[in-house]
N, C-alpha and C positions, 0 to 999 in steps of 0.2 A: 801710076807714080809709084816711086821706090818707096820702100819703109823709111829710108834716111830723109828723103825730101819731106814725107808726110810730117815726121817727127820735127824737121826743122819749121815747116808751114805752121805747125801747131804752135812751136815756141815764139815764133814772129808774131803770130795773132795774139797770145796772151800778153807779150812784151807791149805791144801797141795797145791793147785793151787796158793794161795797167798805166800806160804814159796817159791815155785818155782820161782815166779815173783820177790821176794824179792832178791833171789839169783842172777837171771839175772842181777838186777840193780847193785848189789854189783861188779859184774864183769863189766858191760858195764860202770857203774858210772852213775850219775846224774848231772854231772858238765859239763861246756862248753868247757873243755878242748879237743882241736882236737884229740889228741891221743886216748882218751877214746870214743869220738863220733864216730871214725872209725869202733869201734867194733859192733856198732847197726846202721850201715849206712842204711839209708831207712826207719828206725824204730823210730816211736814217742814213746818215754818213758814215761809211765804213772805211776801212784802211785798204789802200788800193790793191794790195796783193791778195785781198779776199773777194773782190768784186771781179766776177766773171760773167761772159756772155757766151756760153757755149751751149751744148745739149742741155735742155731744162732738166732731164731726167737725172744729172749729175749736180744740180746745184738747188739751193733753197732760197726761198723768197719769190714774189711776184714777178712775173716778166715786165710789166710796165707799172710803174707807180705815177699817177697823175696828180691826184690830190687825196688826201683823206678826208676832205669835206663831204665827199658823195656816199660814204659809206653809212651802213645802217647796221649796228652792232648790238641791237636790243636783243638781251637774253629772253626771248619770247618762248612760252610753253606751247606746244603742239596743240593743247585743248583750248587755247585762246587764240589760234592764228586765225580763226574767222573762215576757215575752210579754203578749198582750193579756187583760184581765180581762173575764170572761164577765158577762152582764146580771144573772145572779142572784147573782153575787158580793157577799159582804157586806163584803169587805175594803176598809179605807179607804185612797183612792189618794194620800192627802197631797198633792193638787194637782198630780200629774203626769198628763199626757195620754199614757197608757200605750199608747192604741190609734192613735197617729199612725203615719202612714206616709210618709216623705219620699223614698222611692226615686224617682228621676227618670228620665223617659223617655228612651230613646235615639233616634238618628236613624232616621227610617223606611227611608232609603235611605242605606246606608254604602259607602263607598269601600274596597276592599280595602287591608288595611295594607300590602302590598308594593309599592302604587302612591302612598303618601303624598307621597313627595317625587319622584315622576314615574316614568316606564315605565322608564327606565335604572337604577334603584336597587334592583332586585329581580325576581324571577320568582315568581309564586304556583304552589305545589306541587300546588294542586288543578285548576288550569286551568279548564276550561268549567264543572266541577263546583263551582266556589266560589260560595257564595251571596251574594257581596258583589260590588258593581259594579266593572268593571275597565275601564270608558270614562270617562275623566277628564272629558271634556266633558259627558256626560250626567250625571254627578254633579254637576258645577257649575250644570247647568240646574235640578236637583232640590233644591240646596242651598238652606238659608234663607239671606235676605239678609244682608249684612255688618253688624256692628255699627258703629253711628255713634254715638260719644262725643266730646264736648268734652274730656273728661278723658284720653282714650286715642286722639288721631288716629292712632297707628301701633300695630302689635301690639306690646304690652307685653313679651312673651317674646323677640320678635326685637331689640327695643331692649336688653334686658337680658342676653341670651346670644349675640347675633350670629347666631342662626339660630333657626328654629321648627320643633320637631320634629313638630308637626302639619300641616305641609305644606299640601296642599289642602284639609284638614278645617278650617283656621284660619278662625275668624269674622272675622279682620282680615287675610284673604288679599291684599288689594290692597298691602299694606305690604311683601310679600316676594315678588312675582309678576312675572316679566318678561312683559309681555302680548304682546310680539312673538314670543317663543319658546316661550310658555306653560309656563315652567319656573320652579321656585323658586329664589330667590336668597339666597345668604349673604353676611355681612360677610366680609372678608379675614381669612385664617386668624390673623395676628398679633393682631388686633382681637378676633377671637372668643376666643382663648385668654386673653386679659387679662379679657375680661369673665366667661370661665367660672370663673377662679381666685377671682373676687370673688363670683359669684352660685351656684356649683354646691352639690347637697346631698351628704351623707356619709352612712356607715352603712348602705350598701347591701349586702345579702347576696348572694353569688354564687348564681347559678342553680343550679349543680351542688351546692353544699353544702344549698341549701334541698331539692332533690331528695333528697339524703340523709336528710334529716329526714323527708321525706314517706314515703320508701320504707323508713323505719327502718333505715338502714344506717348511722347515725351512730354511734360506739363508745361515746361517754360515758365515756371510761375513767376519768377524775378522779372523775367522779360516783359510779360504781359502787364505787370504792375507798373514798371517804369514806362512803358509805351503809353498806357493810359494818363500817366501824369504828365508826359511830354505831348500828347494829344490835348489834353485838357488846356495846357498853357497856350499852345497853338491857336485852339478855337477861342480861347479869351481874347487873344490878340487880334485874330479875323474880326470878331465882334466890335472891338474897339475902332478897327479901321473903317467899319461901316458908317455910313452917315447914320446921323439920329434921326429918327423918324417915329412916326405913329405907327403901330400896326394896323392895317386896313383890314375890315371886316370882310368875311366872305360873302358874296352876294350871287343871287341868281340872275338869269337873264334880265329881269325887270328891275334889277338894282336893289331888291329887298333881301334881308339877312336870310340864309337858308333856315328853315324852321327846324330841322334836324340832320345829324350826320350820320352816315353809314356806320355800323358797328366796327368793321374792320378799320376804317379810316380813323376812328376815334381811338381804337387800341393802338394803333401805330404812333399816333400823336401823344398818346399817354406815355408810350415807351419812350419816345424821342424826348419829351419833357422830363422823365425821369433820368435819362441818360445824360441830359444837358445840366440838370441839377446836380448830378454826381460830379459832373466836369466842373462845376463852380466850386463844388466844395473842395475837390482836389486842390483846384487853383488858389483857393483862399488858404488852403494849409500849406502849400509848398512855394507860395509865389516869393516868398521873402528869404527863403532858405536854399543853400547849396544842396539840393536833395540828392546830388549824385556825389557827395563827398563821403568817403569810407576810408578806414584805416587800410593802408598798403604797406606791402613790403619795400624797403627803400632801395631804389634803383640808383647806383653809382656807376657812372660811365666815364668818371673823370681818368683821362689818359689811357683808357682801355683800347686794346687792339681789336677792332671790330671788322666782321667780314659782312660785308651787304647781303641781303636777300637776293638770291639769283635763281631765276626761273630755269628748270631744266638742268643747269650745270651745277646749282647750289645743292645738290642732293646730299644724303647722309653720309656717303663715302668720302664725297670732297670735303663736307664740314668737318668729319673726322680726321681728314689729313691736314686741314688748316689748323685744328687743335695741337696736333702734334708737331705742327711748326710755330708754335708760338701764339695763336690767336686766343684772345679772352673771352668774346662774345661772337655766337654765331646765330642766325635766324633761320627759319624753315624757307622752303620755296613758299611764294604766294599762294595761300588757300583761298578758294572762292566760297563766300559765305553760303550761298544757297545749297551748293552740294554738301557742304558740312552739315547743314541743318538737316538734309534729306538722308544723311547716313551713307554717302556714296564712298565705297572701299578706296578708290583711288585718291580722293581728296583728304580721307583719315589717314592715309599712308603718310602724308606730308608733315603733320606735327611729330612724327616719330623721330628720336634722336638717340644718338649714342651715349652711353654712361659718361663719356669723357667731355661731352657738350655742357653738362650740368655742374654746377649753376652757370648762368650765363646764357641760356638759351631761350630765344624769343620766338614766338609764332606770329607769322604774319598773316592777316587776312584782308581780302578786298570785298566791299560792300557798296551798294548803292543807296540803301536806304536804312533808317534808325533800326527796322524791325530785323533786318538781315544781320546788321552788326550785333545787336543784343542777344539775339538767339544763337549766333554763331560763337560769340564770346562766352555766353553761359553753358553752352556745351563743352567748350574747350576747359573752362575753368572747373566744370562738374567731373569730367572725365579724363582729363590729362594732369598728372601731378607735377611733372618736372618742367616748369614754364616761369622763367623769370619776368616775362613781359608779354602782353598781346599787343601787336602793332597794327594800326589800321593804315593801309597802303592808299595814300592820296597823291601818288605822284607817278602812276604806272601810265605810259603814253599810249599803250596798245589801243588801236582805232576801236575794236570789239568792246572792251571794257567802257572806253570813254563813251561810246554810244549807249551804252547800257547805265551810265551815270556814275559808274565806279571808277576807281583809280584818279586820274589826274582830273576828271570831271568835277570831282568834290571841290577843286580849288575854284570853280566858277559859281559854286553854291556853298559858301561858308557856313551857312546857318544849317545846312543838312550835315555837313561834315561835324559840326559842334554837336548836333542832335545824336549822330552816330557815337562819338567819343563819350558822351555823358551817359548814354545807355549802356555802352560797353563798360564803363567804369562802376556803374552800379551793378552790374551782375557778375563782375569778375574776380568776386571774393577779395583776397588779398593780393591778387596779382595786377600789378601796375599797367596802366594803358599809355601807349606811347603813339606817335602819328610820324609819317615819313611823306615829306611834300616837295613839290619843286617849286621855282621861282614863280612859275604862273604857267597859264597854257599858251601865251603868245608871246612872241619876241617883242621886247620894247614895252611889256605891260607887265611888269613884275607886280605881284600881290602879297608875297611872303611877309613884307614888313608889315603890313596893315592885319595879316591873318594872325600873326603871332601875338599881337596885341589882343585880338579876341579870344585866342586860345589861353592867355594868362587870365583873362577877367571872367571868361564864361565856362572853362573847363578846369578839370584837375589832372591834366597830362602830366605824365612824370618825365617824358622825354619828347623833344622834337628833332627830326633829322630833315635837313635841307639839302637836296642836290641842287648844285648851282647851275642848273640849266632848265630852260622852259619845256614844256611839252613839245611845242613845235620844233625844238632843236634836238629832241630825242637824245641820241648819244653822239652826234657830230659837233663839231667846234669845241672850243675850250670852255670848262666851267668857270663861271664867273665868282672867283673866290671874294672879290672885294666886296660883292653884293652879299654873299654869305657873311661877311664880317660885319657889313652895315646891318643886316638882319639880327645877328647875334647881339649887336649894341642894343637894338631896338627892344630885344626880348628883355635884356637885363633892365632897360630903363621902365619898360612897363611892368616888369616884376617888383622893381623898387616901389613903383607908385602903388601897386596893388598890396604889397605888404605894409606900407605906411598907412594905407587907408584901413586896412585890417590888423593892425598890429596888436589889437587887444582881443582877438577873437581866434578861434582854432583854425580858422581858414588861413591865417598866415603861414603858409606852407613852406617847405623846403625848396631848395632852387631846383629849376626846371633843367634837366640835361638839354644841352644843345650839341648837336653832332653835326658836322660839315661832311659832304660828300661830293666827289667827282674828281677825276684826273689824279689821282694819287697812285704815283708809279714807283716810288722809292723813297727812302728815309729823309732825304731832303725836304720833299713835299710834306710830308708828315709833319716835322718839326716846324717847318715854316708856318703852317696854318695853325699849329698849337701855340705859337707864339701870343697869339690873341687871348687873352684870359677870359674872355666871354665865351670861347669854344672850349667845350668839354673834351671832346675827342673827334677822331677823324674816321670815317667808315671808308673802308677799301672795297672796290667791286671788280672791275676788270684786271686792274693791277694784281690782284690776288689770284687770278685765273692765268694771266701771263706769266707771272712770276710769283709762285705760291710761297717761296721764301722771303717775301717782303717784311714780313714781321721779324725775321731773324735779323735782317738788315736795321730795322727800326731798334732792334735791342743792341746791337753792335755798333750802331750810328756810322756804318760805312757800307759802301757798295760791295756785294759779294758776288764775285764771278763763278758761279756753279760750273763746274767740268760737265762733261756729257755723262760721265759715269755717275756723278752725283744726281743728275737731273733723272737718269735712268733708275736710280734707287727711289726716287720720288714718285715715278710712275710704278714702280713694284709697290710700293706701299698703298698707292691708290688701287692697284689692281687686287691686293690683299683686303683691303677694306670693302671693296666691290664685292668680292666672292663671299665675304662674311655677311653682306646684307642681302645680296640677291641669290645667293646659293650657287652651287657647283654642279646641278644638274644640267642637262642640255638647254633649257630655257634660261635658267640663271646665268650661264656663261655667254649665252646670246645677248641678254640684258647687260652685263658687265662690260663686253665688248661694245657694245652700242655707246654707252656712256662713257667709256674710254675715250671713244672717238669724238665724242661730243667735248670732252676736257680736252683733247688734243686740238680741236679747232680754235682754242685759245692759247694753250700751252706752247705750241708750234711757233707763235708770233715773238718768243723770247729771241732777241739780238744779243748774244754773247758780248760781254764787255770788252773782251780781249781783242775782238776784231772791228771794235768801232773806233773811228777817228774822232768822234764827238759822242760824250757820254754825260748824262743819261739820255736814252732814247726816249722821246714822247710817246704817249699812247695811241696818238693819232698818225704816227710816222711809221712808214713801211720802207724796208730796206729794197735795194736792187738786188738782182740775183747774186747769191753769195755762196761760198764754200767754207764749210767750217775748218776748225783745226785738225780733226780727224773724222773719219767716215761717219762715226756715230753722231757727232754733233751735226753734220750735213742732213743726216736722216731725221734728227728731231727738229729741225728747222725747216723740214720740207712742207711746202703747201699742198702737197698731192694726197688725197684721201686714201689711195692705195699704200702709201708709206704708212700712215696712221694704222691701216688695218696690220700691216706688216709688223709694225711694233707691238701691236696687241697679241700677236701670234707668239711672241716671246714668253707671254704670261698665260694665255689662255688656249695655245695649241692652234693649229690650223684652222682657218675659218671654214665654215660650211659653204658649200656652193650657193646656198639660198640666203646668205647674209648679205644684205645691203645697208649702205649707209650713204646719205645725203646731208652734207653740212646745212645748219639752220641758215647761214648767210652766204650769199655768193662771193662776198669779200673774204671768207674766211678758207677758201680753196681754190686751187688752180689746177684742175684736172687735166691731164696731159693725153 
């Protein structure tokens, strides 16, 4: 076929596809009328000139969009995924890549940590037996080439902090290396101090305190006391529930009373009697008091722009990015209670925050029982300073957590949830306690309306966040905002009754903050839900991942069509914040690249407003294959993991051949 004929055939094909797409939109319509929207449910409608069906390598968007209802977009952490699923397992994986392994390789030749900043900054205690390199020149000869990036010509950490703690291991070493003396350079102390005040991280637990947790030396005095009170009240209630009867005397085989009891048994019975008497005394002392009421900092979420706790993707660099784009309140990734109590390093990394996140930073924990909640909250309150609230996760739908009794399993056991909240409130000092719930565990059986009534009367929670979906729904189908509004009204009615009943006591507390959550993707959704006076604010989750500038839209009260270059600048800021947090050595860059790709698994889903025939695009809608208004826009919307890695190379340099990344959800990538 001649070149002229080939070009003509291509033009005819694209013209035919444009006409077919135009006919589709004439049928489905481009208006916002519900009747016409149903014809193309799950499909984002684009302008015909941007819809193409050619080589998948030249387009963005999934090849086929059947329905968004089958997706599972749950931000699940690898540590909670429940392990790999066997070949013979019949369990539905709900679109998750459960066998993925994103552990990145470390350097083959590593420099001893005592020599990071040069020979004069420390002495290795292992001497010649150390398994790491001690010759700096040898290490530099074996080290991978420096990163060459037009976006980061200098070491970003050195620029933002005045010094680079990675020293000779930094992949931007020439930025802070004196070649004549072969020594690491730092900016003047005054300048470094100013940079530190602006860019440092907070909520670091002291190493000796963490060791006390690991060695089980931490006393948990407040937790032990409040748990004893709760246990005493529970025991008294159990005794009341028993049938009233006369205690039977112990008899031998002949029915005669035993003449004497073994000393060990007598001692045990005495201990049990003493313990039971102490429980009765505690019960009588605290039965008529709100023993969990303490003075707390005022929590005000009215109209605040809130980013939801997001596992894996809601890391510190992402939260810092959201703060720079207008967010007022951020939350840590969900931390598990037991690993916190045990002093696990990876879990104690989660409450860390950037200084820009304070005030307005909350720590979320997941617990199955009151003792876990109390001790985890006490450890956080004692060892972490910059925390505005401690949030109990009672809505996570992950199967592993549900089977353990935490997350959304607490919705099925409200009494246990209340014990967790009350024990947390007692030990958290002046830090308020909040809770995040779902509508219920099963479709058609909502429990939130009755639960909030108990939370008002039996706890001192400062805030309640309701996700308008059940556990069974997970993240598919639309959130039920009508039910969210009904629960908010029920909360205010219960609150008014409680305040009237206790108007002369100190228990007449201030308004409980109520936050709605689910399917907020633009400023119209935001203000529509806030028209309800019973709702204090709206929490944004996936909407802030797909479109991080959503709070700019809220402030401007208009849709913002960010150009491809503006979106690339957002990715540059994320890369900067990632390197500030994870470092610029080989392993740090690998971590930055991995979480950059995690972020891209949501960020690529943004469909530019300028190419849409109907806007806004719903969260559960997917576009057909499309081409952007320029090449960069097409690349930013690519569903191919390889394109995400290529974008990361703009900031982190060429990827290592050992670098691997598998998306968390199969629906988030279309490998070609």
